[in-house]
C-alpha positions as CSV (number, residue, x, y, z in Angstrom):
1,M,0.0,-0.1,0.0
2,N,2.9,2.4,0.7
3,R,4.4,1.8,-2.6
4,R,1.1,2.4,-4.4
5,R,0.5,5.5,-2.4
6,F,4.0,6.7,-3.1
7,L,3.4,6.3,-7.0
8,T,0.0,8.0,-6.7
9,L,1.5,11.1,-5.0
10,L,4.4,11.1,-7.6
11,G,2.0,11.0,-10.6
12,T,0.3,14.3,-9.5
13,A,3.5,16.1,-9.9
14,G,5.2,14.0,-12.6
15,V,5.2,16.4,-15.5
16,S,6.3,19.5,-13.7
17,T,9.1,17.5,-12.0
18,A,10.3,16.1,-15.3
19,M,10.4,19.6,-16.8
20,S,12.3,21.1,-14.0
21,A,14.8,18.2,-14.3
22,V,15.4,19.0,-18.0
23,G,16.3,22.6,-17.2
24,A,18.5,21.8,-14.2
25,K,22.2,22.0,-14.7
26,K,23.3,19.6,-12.0
27,A,21.4,17.1,-9.8
28,V,22.7,16.1,-6.5
29,A,21.8,12.6,-5.5
30,A,21.5,13.0,-1.8
31,G,22.0,16.6,-1.1
32,N,24.5,15.6,1.7
33,Q,27.9,15.3,-0.2
34,S,29.8,17.0,2.6
35,F,28.5,14.5,5.3
36,K,31.4,12.8,7.1
37,G,29.5,10.5,9.4
38,Y,27.9,10.9,12.9
39,K,30.1,11.7,15.8
40,D,30.5,8.7,18.1
41,S,29.1,6.3,15.7
42,Y,30.0,2.6,15.8
43,G,31.9,0.3,13.4
44,V,33.7,-2.9,13.2
45,L,37.4,-3.6,12.5
46,H,38.2,-6.8,10.6
47,D,41.7,-8.1,11.0
48,T,42.2,-10.7,8.3
49,T,45.5,-11.8,9.9
50,R,43.4,-13.3,12.7
51,C,40.6,-14.8,10.6
52,I,40.7,-18.6,10.3
53,G,37.8,-19.0,7.9
54,C,35.6,-20.9,10.4
55,R,32.3,-19.4,9.1
56,K,31.1,-18.8,12.7
57,C,30.4,-15.3,11.8
58,E,28.1,-16.5,8.9
59,Q,26.3,-18.7,11.4
60,G,25.9,-15.9,13.9
61,C,24.4,-13.6,11.3
62,N,22.1,-16.2,10.1
63,E,20.7,-16.9,13.6
64,V,20.3,-13.4,15.0
65,N,18.7,-12.2,11.8
66,K,16.6,-15.3,11.4
67,L,17.7,-16.0,7.8
68,P,16.8,-19.1,6.0
69,A,19.0,-22.2,6.6
70,P,21.9,-22.5,4.3
71,K,22.1,-25.2,1.6
72,V,25.5,-26.2,3.0
73,K,26.0,-26.4,6.7
74,F,28.2,-23.8,8.4
75,D,30.7,-26.3,9.5
76,D,31.2,-27.4,5.9
77,L,34.2,-25.3,4.8
78,T,34.3,-26.7,1.2
79,V,32.2,-23.7,0.2
80,L,35.3,-21.6,0.7
81,E,36.8,-23.1,-2.5
82,K,34.6,-20.9,-4.5
83,S,34.3,-17.1,-4.4
84,R,31.0,-16.0,-3.0
85,R,29.1,-12.7,-2.6
86,T,26.4,-11.7,-0.3
87,D,22.8,-12.5,-1.5
88,S,19.3,-12.2,-0.1
89,N,19.6,-15.2,2.3
90,N,23.4,-14.6,3.3
91,W,24.1,-11.2,4.5
92,T,27.7,-12.0,5.2
93,V,30.1,-14.4,3.6
94,V,33.8,-15.5,4.1
95,N,36.0,-15.9,1.2
96,K,39.5,-17.6,0.9
97,Y,42.4,-16.2,-1.0
98,N,45.5,-18.1,-1.9
99,V,48.2,-15.4,-2.0
100,A,51.3,-16.0,-4.0
101,G,54.3,-16.2,-1.7
102,L,52.2,-17.4,1.4
103,D,52.0,-20.9,2.6
104,H,48.6,-20.4,4.1
105,P,45.4,-18.9,2.8
106,V,44.0,-15.5,3.8
107,F,40.4,-15.3,4.8
108,R,38.2,-12.1,4.6
109,K,34.6,-11.4,5.6
110,Q,32.3,-9.5,3.3
111,Q,29.2,-7.7,4.2
112,C,27.7,-4.2,4.0
113,N,30.5,-1.8,4.8
114,H,28.0,0.9,6.1
115,C,29.6,3.9,4.4
116,L,29.7,7.1,6.2
117,E,27.9,8.6,3.2
118,P,26.3,5.6,1.7
119,A,25.8,5.4,-2.1
120,C,22.7,3.4,-1.7
121,A,21.0,6.0,0.3
122,S,22.1,8.8,-2.1
123,A,20.8,6.8,-5.1
124,C,17.5,6.0,-3.6
125,F,14.9,8.7,-4.4
126,V,12.3,7.3,-2.0
127,K,14.7,7.4,0.9
128,A,14.4,3.7,1.7
129,F,17.9,3.7,3.0
130,T,18.9,5.5,6.2
131,K,22.3,6.3,7.7
132,N,21.7,6.0,11.4
133,P,23.5,7.8,14.2
134,D,24.8,4.6,15.4
135,G,26.8,4.1,12.2
136,S,24.5,1.5,10.6
137,V,22.8,1.7,7.2
138,T,19.2,0.3,7.4
139,Y,16.5,-0.3,4.8
140,D,12.7,0.2,4.9
141,G,11.1,-2.1,2.5
142,S,7.7,-0.5,2.7
143,L,9.1,2.4,0.8
144,C,11.0,0.6,-1.8
145,V,9.7,0.7,-5.4
146,G,12.0,-1.9,-6.6
147,C,14.1,0.3,-8.9
148,R,17.4,-1.3,-7.7
149,Y,19.4,1.8,-8.2
150,C,21.0,1.0,-4.9
151,M,22.4,-2.2,-6.4
152,V,24.0,-0.2,-9.2
153,A,25.3,2.6,-7.0
154,C,27.0,0.4,-4.2
155,P,30.8,0.4,-5.0
156,F,31.1,-2.9,-2.9
157,N,28.4,-4.8,-4.8
158,V,26.5,-5.6,-1.5
159,P,22.7,-5.0,-1.8
160,A,20.8,-8.1,-3.0
161,F,17.4,-8.5,-4.5
162,Q,14.9,-11.2,-3.7
163,Y,14.5,-12.5,-7.2
164,D,12.8,-15.7,-5.9
165,E,10.2,-13.8,-4.0
166,P,7.2,-13.6,-6.4
167,F,4.8,-11.3,-4.4
168,D,6.9,-8.6,-2.6
169,P,10.6,-8.7,-3.4
170,L,12.8,-6.6,-1.4
171,I,16.5,-5.6,-1.1
172,Q,18.5,-7.6,1.5
173,K,21.7,-6.6,3.2
174,C,23.6,-6.5,6.5
175,T,22.2,-4.0,9.0
176,M,25.2,-4.1,11.4
177,C,22.6,-5.6,13.7
178,H,21.0,-2.2,14.3
179,P,18.3,-3.6,16.6
180,R,21.0,-5.4,18.7
181,I,23.2,-2.2,18.9
182,Q,20.1,-0.3,20.1
183,E,19.8,-2.8,22.9
184,G,23.5,-2.5,23.8
185,K,24.4,-5.9,22.3
186,L,27.2,-6.8,19.8
187,P,26.5,-7.6,16.2
188,G,25.8,-11.3,15.7
189,C,29.0,-11.9,13.7
190,V,31.2,-10.1,16.2
191,E,29.8,-12.0,19.1
192,A,30.4,-15.4,17.3
193,C,34.0,-14.8,16.2
194,P,36.2,-17.2,18.3
195,K,39.4,-15.5,17.4
196,E,38.7,-11.7,17.9
197,A,39.2,-11.2,14.1
198,L,36.2,-8.8,14.6
199,T,36.3,-5.8,16.9
200,F,33.3,-3.7,17.6
201,G,33.4,-0.1,19.0
202,K,33.3,3.6,18.2
203,R,34.7,4.2,14.8
204,E,37.3,6.7,16.0
205,D,38.5,4.2,18.5
206,L,38.8,1.5,15.9
207,V,40.9,3.7,13.7
208,R,43.3,4.3,16.7
209,I,43.3,0.6,17.5
210,A,44.1,-0.2,13.7
211,H,47.1,2.2,13.5
212,D,48.4,1.1,16.8
213,R,48.5,-2.6,15.5
214,I,50.3,-1.4,12.5
215,R,52.8,0.6,14.5
216,S,53.4,-2.4,16.9
217,N,53.7,-5.1,14.2
218,P,54.9,-3.4,10.9
219,G,56.0,-6.7,9.5
220,R,52.6,-8.2,10.1
221,Y,50.4,-5.6,8.6
222,Q,50.1,-3.4,5.5
223,D,50.5,0.2,6.4
224,H,46.8,0.8,5.4
225,V,43.4,0.8,7.2
226,Y,41.0,0.0,4.3
227,G,37.8,1.8,4.9
228,E,39.3,4.7,6.8
229,H,39.1,6.9,3.8
230,E,37.9,4.8,0.9
231,M,34.8,6.1,-0.6
232,G,34.6,8.9,2.1
233,G,35.0,6.3,4.9
234,T,33.2,3.3,6.0
235,A,32.0,2.1,9.4
236,W,33.5,-1.3,8.6
237,M,37.2,-1.3,8.2
238,Y,39.9,-3.9,7.4
239,L,43.5,-4.7,8.3
240,A,45.6,-7.2,6.2
241,G,49.1,-8.6,5.9
242,V,49.0,-8.5,2.0
243,P,47.9,-5.9,-0.4
244,F,44.3,-5.5,-0.2
245,E,43.8,-6.2,-4.0
246,A,45.1,-9.7,-3.1
247,V,42.1,-10.3,-0.9
248,G,39.5,-9.1,-3.3
249,Q,39.3,-5.3,-2.3
250,Q,39.8,-3.0,-5.1
251,E,41.5,0.4,-5.0
252,M,39.1,3.3,-4.6
253,G,39.4,6.9,-4.1
254,T,38.7,8.9,-1.0
255,K,35.8,10.7,-2.6
256,S,32.5,9.8,-1.1
257,A,30.2,7.6,-3.2
258,P,27.4,10.2,-3.7
259,E,30.1,12.4,-5.5
260,Y,30.4,9.6,-8.1
261,T,26.8,8.7,-8.4
262,A,25.5,12.2,-8.5
263,G,26.5,12.6,-12.1
264,A,25.5,9.2,-13.1
265,L,22.2,9.5,-11.3
266,G,21.7,13.0,-12.2
267,S,18.6,12.1,-14.2
268,V,16.9,10.6,-11.2
269,P,14.5,13.6,-10.7
270,M,13.6,13.3,-14.2
271,V,13.0,9.5,-13.9
272,V,11.0,10.4,-10.7
273,G,8.8,12.6,-12.8
274,I,8.4,10.7,-15.9
275,W,8.2,7.2,-14.5
276,P,5.0,7.6,-12.6
277,V,3.5,9.1,-15.7
278,L,4.4,6.1,-17.7
279,L,3.2,3.8,-15.0
280,T,0.0,5.7,-14.7
281,G,-0.6,5.2,-18.4
282,A,0.1,1.5,-18.2
283,Y,-2.0,1.3,-15.1
284,A,-4.9,2.9,-17.0
285,I,-4.5,0.6,-19.9
286,S,-4.4,-2.4,-17.5
287,K,-7.5,-1.3,-15.7
288,R,-9.3,-0.7,-19.0
289,K,-8.4,-4.2,-20.1
290,E,-9.5,-5.5,-16.7
291,K,-12.9,-3.5,-17.1
292,V,-13.5,-4.8,-20.6
293,A,-12.5,-8.4,-19.5
294,A,-15.0,-8.1,-16.5
295,E,-17.8,-6.8,-18.7
296,E,-17.2,-9.7,-21.2
297,R,-17.1,-12.1,-18.4
298,E,-20.4,-10.8,-17.1
299,E,-22.0,-11.0,-20.6
300,A,-20.8,-14.5,-20.9
301,V,-22.1,-15.5,-17.6
302,Q,-25.6,-14.0,-18.3
303,A,-25.7,-15.7,-21.6
304,A,-24.7,-18.9,-20.0
305,L,-27.3,-18.6,-17.4
306,A,-30.0,-17.8,-20.1
307,K,-28.9,-20.8,-22.1
308,A,-29.0,-22.9,-19.1
309,R,-32.5,-21.8,-18.2
310,D,-33.7,-22.6,-21.7
311,D,-32.0,-25.9,-21.8
312,A,-33.6,-26.7,-18.4
313,A,-37.0,-25.6,-19.5
314,K,-36.8,-27.7,-22.7
315,A,-35.5,-30.8,-20.8
316,L,-38.3,-30.3,-18.3
317,D,-41.0,-30.2,-21.1
318,T,-39.4,-33.3,-22.7
319,A,-39.3,-35.1,-19.4
320,L,-42.9,-34.3,-18.7
321,A,-44.1,-35.3,-22.3
322,K,-42.0,-38.5,-22.0
323,A,-43.6,-39.1,-18.5
324,A,-47.1,-38.4,-19.9
325,K,-46.5,-40.7,-22.8
326,E,-45.1,-43.4,-20.6
327,K,-48.0,-43.0,-18.4
328,D,-50.5,-43.4,-21.1
329,A,-48.6,-46.4,-22.5
330,A,-48.5,-47.9,-19.0
331,V,-52.4,-47.4,-18.7
332,T,-52.9,-48.9,-22.1
333,R,-50.8,-51.8,-21.3
334,E,-52.6,-52.4,-17.9
335,V,-56.0,-52.2,-19.6
336,K,-54.9,-54.5,-22.3
337,K,-53.4,-56.8,-19.7
338,A,-56.6,-56.8,-17.7
339,I,-58.7,-57.4,-20.7
340,E,-56.5,-60.3,-21.8
341,Q,-56.9,-61.7,-18.2
342,A,-60.6,-61.3,-18.3
343,E,-60.9,-63.0,-21.6
344,Q,-58.6,-65.8,-20.4
345,V,-60.9,-66.3,-17.2
346,F,-63.9,-66.2,-19.4
347,E,-62.6,-68.8,-21.8
348,E,-61.5,-70.9,-18.9
349,K,-65.0,-70.9,-17.4
350,F,-66.8,-71.3,-20.7
351,A,-64.6,-74.4,-21.4
352,A,-65.5,-75.8,-18.1
353,L,-69.2,-75.3,-18.5
354,R,-69.0,-76.9,-22.0
355,A,-67.2,-79.8,-20.6
356,E,-69.8,-80.3,-17.9
357,G,-72.6,-80.2,-20.5
358,Q,-71.0,-82.7,-22.7
359,S,-70.3,-85.1,-19.6
360,A,-73.9,-84.9,-18.7
361,E,-75.2,-85.7,-22.2
362,S,-73.1,-88.9,-22.4
363,G,-74.1,-90.3,-18.9
364,D,-77.9,-90.0,-19.0
365,D,-80.7,-92.6,-20.2
366,G,-83.6,-92.1,-22.5
367,E,-85.8,-90.8,-19.6
368,G,-83.2,-88.6,-18.6
369,K,-82.8,-87.4,-22.2
370,E,-86.4,-86.6,-22.4
371,D,-86.2,-84.8,-19.1
372,A,-83.3,-83.0,-20.3
């Protein structure tokens, strides 16, 4: 209902919005390109040098968010042999990387990075995504219109669409366990990690912790905290002992995502204006077809009922006529049968009387004959 209401409201102003978009020199995707995150917001630091690829974080995420059971059990590590990405049923995944020169694999966890200025929120013209003061980025499915601009805009390829949901498909992604944070609890993945590869805390504290580890163990870590500045900064940050490209993290600039998406999605206001008009036309055509179909169905029903009534009347007349005919035939048969029986009785009695007369004639004398 919220989606329909949204489209209805947009439809009333569609043309004017589209015209204003044509004349605009520049469209700002979210209007908050200078935003650098909330003060005292939280985040998570993932130290890949401590991760053992046990998938406990995946299990913790699955359980606290009540996601569908996986096809492969969490203790089955054979899934690590193939690269995976997050999807609608798996909000976090661990991947294994065989790095040249190392005698052991490196594991890295992937989920929503909760950008300080999220591209998904900047691209979403219905504001279905929200950057919360606690650092998390959450999604309101009741506002979503299914355009999937968020999937295109996200530089980390995280938002996933429920393609297998036929009635109300939504975007799915990690929420950094926003409800649990509000209750003072740890995110499910952090709580489940047995090796403290995941550290939860205020983002500014995590930045200090990361740089302290690098200074204390320069031979263990790359001198780089991934996510501190990438894409304007993210709430989820990483440490690694190998170049980040070797563990599937591409080099990105320090410019925030909306500054990249503003140009590419500058036509969003026009889309917002024109799309409802097109949808309104399509909706009107659809409703017209439905109305015509309903009228045709009603006419067909009435015709079928009339034909059924006529057929029933004819069948009744035929049945009555047949019954009357059968009744007359039955009466005739009974009368004929009675006559035949009466004739048979008469003939039998007549034959008996005749036999008696003949017997009397043969047994009498002359006197008797004269008397007879």
